[in-house]
N, C-alpha and C positions, 0 to 999 in steps of 0.2 A: 390329100394328093399329097404323094411321097417326093422326095425329096432333088431325086435324078428327077420328073417331070418337073417338077416346077423352075428346073435349072435350064431346063432347055424350051419349053413356055419364055421362062424368062427371058432365056437370049435369042428368040427368035422375036419378040416385042422390042427388044433393045436392040435389036439389028437394023427394025422394020423403022424406032424413035432414027436412028441416026446416034443412040449412045455408045460411043466406043472408047470410053472406061468400062463401064460394063460389061458389053459386050466380049474385048479386054480381057478383065477379071475373071466372066463365064466361062472362057473358051481356058482359061488355065486350071478353074475349078472345075470344068470337065473332063479335062489331059489327065487332073492329078484324079478325079473320077478313075477314068479309066488303066494308071496305075495299078490304085489298087485294086480294081475289079480281075488284069493279070495274073496279080499277086493271091485274091483269090481263089483266083482258079485253079493255079497250079497245088495249093490245097483240097483243091472239090468244094470249094462251098463258095457263097455270094456272099458281095460285102453289104451287112447290114442298114439298118437305118442309122443305128447307136453307131458305129463305125463308125460311118459318113460323117456322123457328127462330129467324132474325134477328132477326127482329116481336118473337119474344117475348124474346128477349135487350133491345131500344130498350127494349120497353113497363117491365121489371125497371132501367135504366140510370135513366128519366128520374123510376120512383119513388123509387131510392133518391138520387136528388138531390130530388128534395117531400120525402120522409123527415127530409134533413140538414137541408134549409130549416126543417119544423117544429120539426124539435131547436131550430135556436135560436133559434123565434120563439117558444119557449116553448107547443109546444100538442102537448105528446104522445099527447093523445089521436090527432091524426089521425098525427100518425108511425105510432105504435102501428097505423092500420087500412093507411096503406102497407107493410109490414114484414108483413103480415097478405098485400098482396096479391103479395107479390114472393113470399114463403113459397109459396104456391098458382104460382103461375106458375112459379115455378123448381122444381118438380116434373114439371113437362113436359120439359123439357131434358135432353137427352140427359148421360151424367158428364162431367163436365170432365176437359181429362187434368193429373194430375197437372202440379207444376212438374221436380223429374229427370226424368218423359219429355218434356215438353217442350222442355228447356234441352236436349235427346241430340238433338231432332232437329232444333230452330234451328243445330243445332252440325253435324250430318250436313245438314241443307239449304245453312248456308252455306260447307263444304267440298263437296260436291256442284258448286255454280254460281259457285267460286268468286270468291266476295260479299270484297271487300275494305272498302269505305267503305259508309256513309250513303243515297250513290245508288243503290246496291243494294238496298235494305230490299223495297225493293218487289216485287223479283226474289225474293229469303225470302220474303215472306210471302205469292207469291201461293203459290210451290211448296210453302209450309204450308196455307193452305189448301184445296191439292189436294188434297193426303193425306191432313186431316183432318177436312173437311166443317165437316157441322154442330158436331161433338165441341170444333171451336178455338174456344177465346174470342179474340177478333183482337187485344182490347186487351191480357189478357196477353199474346198472342205479340207485342204490338207492340213492350211497356217490353223484353222479354229477349231479342228480335232485337233493338234500340238499343242493350241493354250490352253485346253481345258486337260489337257493329259498332265501336262505341265503345273500346270493351275496346284 
């Protein structure tokens, strides 16, 4: 089942069950997805599953930053709301690679490409993205590749 279909099915189920937090979060995700559809339509394309996953990761990142600011500002109730939204959104992401698998894949990509310095980081990241697609957390992979290339 596509992510779009899952969003709609889960939204209907949450509405029937009276889960207002989940309904609000799924409506927000659908609104963001419609915005992405409008942008994609302008360039004559359709939003792919990988782009949807990337959009979800961006939403999680912004909510994580907001939650941290709310904690610092002494607003734990708002931080909890953001963290609840993160948990709902994270349920739609594919399983992330564990650190050992990511490190092995990064080492393999570095060896295949003959990468020796930070100048080659873009090539290594492109190879990892091509290999893992949506399952790759670019932030985590970037840190791993940086540490391996600078070692």
